[in-house]
C-alpha positions in Angstrom: -71.2 -104.7 272.6 -67.1 -105.6 273.1 -65.9 -102.6 275.0 -62.8 -100.6 273.6 -60.9 -100.5 276.9 -61.9 -102.7 279.7 -60.1 -103.2 283.0 -61.0 -106.5 284.7 -60.0 -106.9 288.5 -56.9 -105.2 287.9 -54.7 -104.7 290.8 -51.3 -103.0 290.6 -49.1 -102.3 293.5 -45.5 -100.4 294.0 -43.7 -102.2 296.3 -46.3 -102.8 299.7 -48.7 -100.2 298.4 -51.7 -100.5 295.7 -52.0 -98.0 293.2 -54.9 -99.7 292.1 -57.0 -102.4 294.3 -59.1 -104.9 291.9 -60.4 -102.2 289.5 -62.9 -103.1 287.0 -64.1 -100.5 284.1 -65.2 -100.1 280.6 -65.5 -97.9 278.4 -67.7 -98.5 275.3 -66.3 -97.5 271.6 -67.3 -93.8 271.1 -68.0 -93.1 274.8 -66.1 -90.1 276.7 -65.8 -91.2 280.5 -63.9 -88.8 282.7 -61.8 -90.3 285.2 -61.8 -88.5 288.5 -60.6 -88.6 291.7 -58.2 -86.8 294.6 -54.2 -87.0 294.5 -52.9 -90.4 294.6 -55.9 -92.1 294.2 -55.0 -94.1 291.2 -55.9 -92.4 288.2 -52.3 -92.0 286.6 -51.4 -95.2 287.6 -54.8 -96.7 285.7 -54.2 -94.9 282.7 -50.5 -96.4 282.6 -51.7 -100.1 283.0 -53.8 -99.3 280.3 -50.8 -98.0 277.6 -48.5 -100.6 279.2 -46.4 -98.3 281.1 -46.9 -100.4 284.6 -47.6 -103.8 284.6 -50.5 -104.7 286.8 -50.0 -107.8 289.4 -53.2 -109.3 288.7 -56.2 -109.1 286.6 -56.8 -108.3 282.8 -56.4 -105.6 280.1 -58.3 -105.6 277.7 -58.5 -103.4 273.9 -61.1 -104.2 271.9 -61.0 -108.0 271.1 -57.4 -108.4 272.0 -55.7 -109.1 275.7 -53.2 -106.3 276.8 -52.0 -107.5 279.7 -53.2 -110.5 282.0 -51.7 -111.7 285.5 -48.3 -109.8 285.2 -47.9 -110.7 281.5 -47.2 -107.7 279.0 -49.1 -109.2 276.0 -49.1 -106.2 273.8 -46.4 -103.5 274.1 -46.9 -100.4 274.6 -46.6 -99.2 270.7 -48.6 -101.9 269.8 -51.8 -100.7 272.0 -53.3 -98.0 268.9 -53.6 -95.8 271.6 -53.2 -91.8 271.9 -51.7 -90.1 274.7 -52.0 -86.3 276.0 -50.1 -85.8 278.9 -49.9 -83.5 282.0 -46.6 -81.7 281.2 -47.6 -82.1 277.5 -44.1 -84.0 277.2 -43.5 -82.5 273.4 -40.7 -83.0 271.9 -38.8 -79.8 271.8 -36.2 -80.5 269.2 -39.0 -81.2 266.4 -41.4 -78.8 264.8 -45.3 -78.8 264.9 -45.2 -81.2 262.0 -42.5 -83.4 263.4 -44.4 -83.7 266.5 -47.2 -84.6 264.1 -45.4 -86.7 262.0 -43.3 -88.9 264.3 -45.5 -91.3 265.7 -47.1 -91.8 261.9 -44.0 -92.5 261.1 -43.6 -95.0 263.8 -46.9 -96.6 262.7 -45.6 -97.1 259.0 -48.0 -95.2 257.9 -47.0 -93.9 254.2 -45.9 -90.6 253.8 -48.2 -89.1 251.2 -51.2 -90.0 253.9 -49.0 -89.0 256.9 -49.0 -85.5 254.9 -52.1 -85.6 254.2 -53.5 -86.3 257.8 -51.1 -83.9 259.4 -52.3 -80.8 256.9 -55.6 -81.8 258.1 -55.4 -82.0 261.9 -53.1 -78.9 262.1 -56.1 -77.2 260.4 -58.5 -78.6 262.7 -57.0 -77.7 265.9 -56.4 -73.6 264.4 -52.5 -74.3 264.4 -52.2 -73.7 260.2 -49.2 -71.2 259.8 -47.2 -73.0 262.2 -46.2 -76.0 261.0 -42.5 -75.3 261.0 -42.0 -74.0 264.2 -41.1 -75.5 267.5 -43.0 -76.2 270.7 -40.5 -73.2 272.2 -41.7 -70.6 270.1 -45.6 -71.1 270.8 -47.7 -69.9 273.5 -49.0 -72.1 276.1 -52.6 -72.7 274.3 -50.6 -73.1 270.8 -48.8 -76.1 272.6 -51.6 -77.5 274.4 -53.1 -78.2 270.6 -49.9 -79.5 269.5 -50.1 -82.3 272.2 -53.9 -82.9 271.2 -53.4 -83.3 267.4 -50.4 -85.1 268.1 -52.9 -88.0 269.7 -55.8 -87.6 267.7 -53.6 -87.5 264.2 -52.7 -91.2 264.9 -56.8 -92.3 264.4 -56.0 -94.1 267.7 -58.2 -96.8 269.3 -58.3 -94.7 272.3 -57.5 -91.4 273.5 -56.1 -91.1 277.1 -55.7 -87.4 278.7 -53.8 -86.9 282.0 -55.2 -83.6 283.3 -53.7 -82.3 280.2 -55.6 -78.2 281.3 -54.6 -78.8 285.2 -52.5 -75.7 284.9 -54.1 -73.4 282.3 -56.5 -70.3 282.9 -59.6 -70.2 283.0 -60.6 -68.6 279.4 -58.3 -70.9 277.5 -59.7 -73.8 279.5 -63.0 -73.0 278.3 -61.6 -72.9 274.3 -60.2 -76.1 274.9 -62.7 -77.6 276.0 -65.1 -76.7 273.3 -62.5 -77.9 270.7 -62.1 -81.2 272.5 -65.7 -81.9 272.6 -66.1 -81.0 269.1 -63.0 -83.2 268.0 -64.2 -86.2 270.3 -67.7 -85.9 268.5 -66.8 -85.6 264.9 -64.4 -88.6 265.2 -66.5 -90.9 267.4 -63.7 -91.0 269.7 -63.2 -92.9 272.5 -61.3 -91.0 275.3 -60.4 -91.4 279.1 -60.1 -87.7 280.6 -58.5 -87.7 283.9 -59.3 -84.7 285.8 -59.7 -83.7 289.7 -62.7 -81.2 288.0 -66.3 -82.2 287.6 -66.8 -79.4 286.1 -64.2 -79.7 283.4 -65.3 -83.2 283.2 -68.7 -82.5 282.5 -68.2 -79.9 279.2 -66.6 -83.1 277.2 -67.8 -86.5 279.1 -71.1 -88.4 279.5 -70.0 -90.7 281.7 -68.3 -90.3 284.9 -65.9 -92.8 287.5 -64.7 -91.8 291.0 -61.3 -93.3 292.1 -60.5 -93.0 295.8 -57.3 -95.1 297.3 -57.0 -97.1 294.4 -60.7 -98.0 294.0 -63.7 -97.5 291.8 -66.4 -96.4 294.0 -68.8 -95.4 292.1 -69.5 -95.2 287.7 -72.3 -93.7 286.0 -74.2 -90.6 284.3 -74.1 -87.2 285.8 -77.7 -87.9 287.1 -76.5 -91.4 288.8 -74.1 -89.3 291.0 -76.8 -86.9 291.7 -79.0 -89.1 293.0 -76.9 -91.0 295.2 -73.6 -90.2 295.7 -71.7 -93.1 296.8 -69.0 -90.9 299.0 -68.3 -87.8 300.7 -66.0 -87.1 298.2 -68.0 -87.4 295.7 -70.7 -85.4 297.7 -68.3 -82.7 297.8 -67.7 -83.3 293.7 -71.4 -82.3 293.1 -71.6 -79.4 295.5 -68.7 -77.8 293.8 -70.3 -78.3 290.7 -73.9 -77.0 291.8 -72.2 -73.9 293.5 -70.2 -73.0 290.8 -71.4 -73.8 287.0 -75.6 -73.8 286.7 -76.6 -77.3 284.9 -76.7 -77.2 281.1 -73.5 -74.9 281.1 -71.0 -77.0 280.6 -67.1 -74.6 280.5 -68.6 -71.9 281.7 -68.0 -69.0 283.6 -67.9 -70.1 287.4 -71.0 -68.3 289.2 -72.6 -68.8 291.9 -76.1 -70.2 290.7 -79.4 -68.1 292.7 
């Protein structure tokens, strides 16, 4: 099966510093992969390489059957990649309404207006924002803005959606609700996703496959049982210790508590 997103020996440097060091990673169609790692490990740089916002020095980025980047050459522009993205700061357009934020990308991709209106209405209902269509981001709560950002990415029906720690600065209850929403949306749509986080508890709530980065490299990839069986580095072990100590297995997104 052809991967929905694949990186093959990708190196990305900013001056003398390697942000990505010969990274190889693949995400199958319909798979939700959680990308974990400490700060400055290369997680956001990997997303930027997939999005086409940064051009790797060497290696290949593939999106399905298409080669997006190869050995320093940008072959598909960002707007040609068919990807959705949810940024950490959400990056909503403050001058546009909820409806306008969702419709902007559809218009840019040439979706007919009647189809766009239907897709926006269905997505707004799905994420629990019915009645807010004419409101601006500044008039919404933090949780509502999070939902707009998620809806804006998914309404495009992208080949994959990339999420760069969008839940990093919200409270526990809201995070639980949004993780449940993401899990449902991904399952219903058969969505391919790469969810960047530093929190394994959050990752377990949405993903079935995990990749851990350190110093620009993938140090371990696999299912949760693979990580448990043989943690590749002390950092992977610390992620597992935190998971086992705060959340019982089988309760993704549950209240943090000590396992008896």
